[in-house]
C-alpha positions as CSV (number, residue, x, y, z in Angstrom):
1,M,0.0,0.0,0.0
2,S,1.4,3.4,-0.9
3,E,1.8,6.2,1.6
4,I,-0.8,9.1,1.5
5,I,1.0,12.4,0.8
6,N,-0.6,15.7,1.8
7,R,0.4,17.8,-1.2
8,V,-1.5,20.9,0.2
9,A,0.7,20.9,3.3
10,Q,3.8,20.5,1.2
11,S,2.9,23.3,-1.2
12,S,3.9,27.0,-0.9
13,L,0.2,27.7,-0.6
14,L,-0.5,30.2,2.1
15,S,-3.9,30.0,3.8
16,L,-5.3,33.2,5.3
17,N,-8.1,32.6,7.9
18,L,-9.7,35.9,8.8
19,E,-11.5,34.2,11.7
20,E,-8.2,33.6,13.4
21,I,-7.1,37.3,13.3
22,Y,-10.4,39.2,13.3
23,P,-10.8,41.3,16.5
24,K,-13.3,39.7,18.8
25,E,-13.6,42.5,21.4
26,E,-17.0,44.0,22.1
27,R,-18.4,46.8,19.9
28,V,-20.5,49.4,21.6
29,L,-22.4,52.6,20.7
30,F,-21.8,55.8,22.5
31,D,-25.1,57.7,21.9
32,L,-25.0,61.5,22.4
33,Q,-28.8,61.4,22.8
34,D,-28.2,60.5,26.4
35,F,-26.4,63.9,26.9
36,L,-29.0,66.2,25.3
37,F,-31.2,68.6,27.2
38,Q,-34.8,67.4,26.9
39,G,-33.5,65.0,24.2
40,L,-33.2,67.8,21.7
41,V,-30.4,70.3,22.5
42,L,-26.8,70.0,23.5
43,R,-25.9,72.6,26.1
44,E,-22.1,73.0,26.3
45,K,-21.7,73.5,30.0
46,D,-24.0,70.6,31.0
47,F,-22.5,68.4,28.3
48,R,-18.9,69.0,29.5
49,Q,-20.0,68.4,33.1
50,S,-21.7,65.1,32.2
51,L,-18.7,63.9,30.3
52,K,-16.4,64.6,33.2
53,G,-18.7,62.5,35.5
54,H,-19.2,59.7,33.0
55,D,-17.6,56.3,33.8
56,W,-15.2,55.9,30.9
57,E,-13.8,52.6,32.2
58,N,-17.0,51.0,30.7
59,Y,-15.2,51.4,27.3
60,R,-11.9,50.0,28.2
61,G,-10.8,47.4,25.7
62,K,-13.8,47.9,23.5
63,W,-14.4,49.3,20.0
64,V,-16.7,52.4,20.1
65,A,-19.0,54.1,17.6
66,I,-19.8,57.7,18.6
67,S,-23.2,58.7,17.2
68,C,-26.5,60.3,17.9
69,S,-29.7,58.3,17.5
70,V,-32.0,61.3,17.4
71,D,-32.4,64.1,14.9
72,A,-30.6,66.9,16.7
73,I,-28.0,69.4,15.7
74,I,-24.8,68.3,17.3
75,P,-21.7,70.5,16.8
76,T,-18.6,68.8,15.5
77,W,-16.6,69.6,18.6
78,A,-19.0,67.5,20.7
79,Y,-18.0,64.3,18.9
80,M,-14.3,65.4,19.2
81,L,-14.7,66.0,22.9
82,V,-16.1,62.5,23.4
83,A,-13.2,61.1,21.4
84,T,-10.7,62.8,23.8
85,Y,-12.2,60.8,26.7
86,L,-12.3,57.5,24.7
87,Q,-8.7,57.8,23.4
88,P,-7.0,56.5,26.5
89,V,-9.4,53.6,27.2
90,A,-11.0,52.3,24.0
91,L,-9.3,50.0,21.5
92,G,-10.5,52.3,18.8
93,F,-13.4,54.5,17.9
94,V,-15.1,56.2,15.0
95,V,-17.6,59.0,14.7
96,G,-20.4,57.2,13.0
97,N,-22.5,54.1,13.3
98,L,-21.6,50.5,14.2
99,E,-21.2,49.6,10.5
100,S,-18.6,52.4,10.0
101,L,-16.9,51.1,13.1
102,E,-16.7,47.7,11.6
103,Q,-15.2,49.1,8.4
104,S,-12.6,50.9,10.5
105,I,-11.7,47.7,12.3
106,V,-11.3,45.9,8.9
107,D,-9.2,48.7,7.6
108,R,-6.8,48.5,10.6
109,L,-6.7,44.7,10.3
110,V,-5.9,44.5,6.6
111,D,-3.5,47.5,6.7
112,S,-1.6,45.6,9.5
113,L,-1.0,42.5,7.2
114,E,2.7,42.4,6.2
115,E,2.8,42.3,2.4
116,E,6.2,40.5,2.4
117,K,4.5,37.4,3.8
118,F,2.3,37.1,0.7
119,Q,4.9,38.2,-1.9
120,N,4.7,36.0,-5.0
121,R,2.9,33.2,-3.1
122,P,-0.4,31.5,-4.0
123,V,-2.8,32.6,-1.3
124,V,-6.2,31.1,-0.4
125,V,-8.6,33.2,1.8
126,K,-10.5,30.7,3.9
127,G,-14.2,30.7,3.3
128,C,-16.2,29.2,6.1
129,S,-16.1,30.9,9.4
130,S,-18.0,30.8,12.7
131,V,-17.3,34.5,13.1
132,E,-19.3,36.9,11.0
133,I,-16.8,38.7,8.7
134,P,-18.2,41.6,6.8
135,L,-18.1,41.4,3.0
136,Y,-16.2,44.7,3.1
137,A,-13.2,42.8,4.5
138,Y,-12.9,40.5,1.5
139,G,-12.9,43.4,-0.9
140,K,-10.3,45.2,1.2
141,L,-8.2,42.0,1.2
142,V,-8.2,41.8,-2.6
143,Q,-7.1,45.4,-2.7
144,K,-4.2,44.7,-0.4
145,L,-3.1,41.3,-1.7
146,Q,-3.6,41.3,-5.5
147,P,-0.6,43.6,-6.3
148,V,1.8,41.2,-4.4
149,V,0.5,37.6,-4.6
150,K,1.2,35.0,-7.3
151,S,-2.4,33.9,-7.2
152,L,-5.4,34.6,-5.0
153,M,-8.2,32.0,-4.3
154,F,-11.2,31.7,-2.0
155,G,-12.4,28.6,-0.1
156,E,-10.4,25.8,1.5
157,P,-6.9,24.7,0.4
158,C,-8.4,21.4,-1.0
159,S,-11.2,23.1,-2.9
160,T,-10.7,26.7,-4.0
161,V,-12.3,29.2,-6.3
162,P,-9.6,31.0,-8.3
163,L,-9.9,34.8,-8.2
164,Y,-6.7,36.1,-9.6
165,K,-3.5,34.9,-11.2
166,K,-0.5,37.2,-11.8
167,P,0.2,37.4,-15.6
168,K,3.5,35.9,-16.7
169,S,5.9,38.7,-17.6
C-alpha cells in the first residue's frame, strides 16, 4: 500500500483565515442622545460636566462608535470631545454608526498585514467561518493582496475558487 501524501501541506500555498485574526472584542455605541437637554439640544456646560462625571472605564478594551440616534443638531466639537475621553481607554473609535466602526476595524486589520509574507505566493482566503466577517473585509483583502501575490483564491486549500493569477511577464 502506498503512503498518502498531503500535497497541500507541502505546497507553498498560504492559507489566510480571517476568523483567526479578526478582532473579537466588544463593539459598543456611545449615543450622544443621552447627553442632550430634553432629548433635543446640546448645552455645552451641561455636556462637559456630564462627560467629566461619566464612567469611561466602561469602554476599556472595546471598540466604540460615537453617534447620535435622534435628529438633533450636534456641533462637530462635541464628537471630538467625546473622542478625547475615549482615546486612552478604547481599543479604537469612529464618529459614525456600528457599520462604519466595523469598516474601520477591517481597515486596521488589513493594513496591518505584512505584504512581504504574501509576496509571490499562492494565497487562499479561507471561506467558512463561525465569526461573521463583513463582505467589506474581502474586498479590502483583494485590494491589499492582488498587487503582491502570485495567485489569489477563495475557499479551502483542498477546494478553491480561483480569483486572480498574476500574468507571466
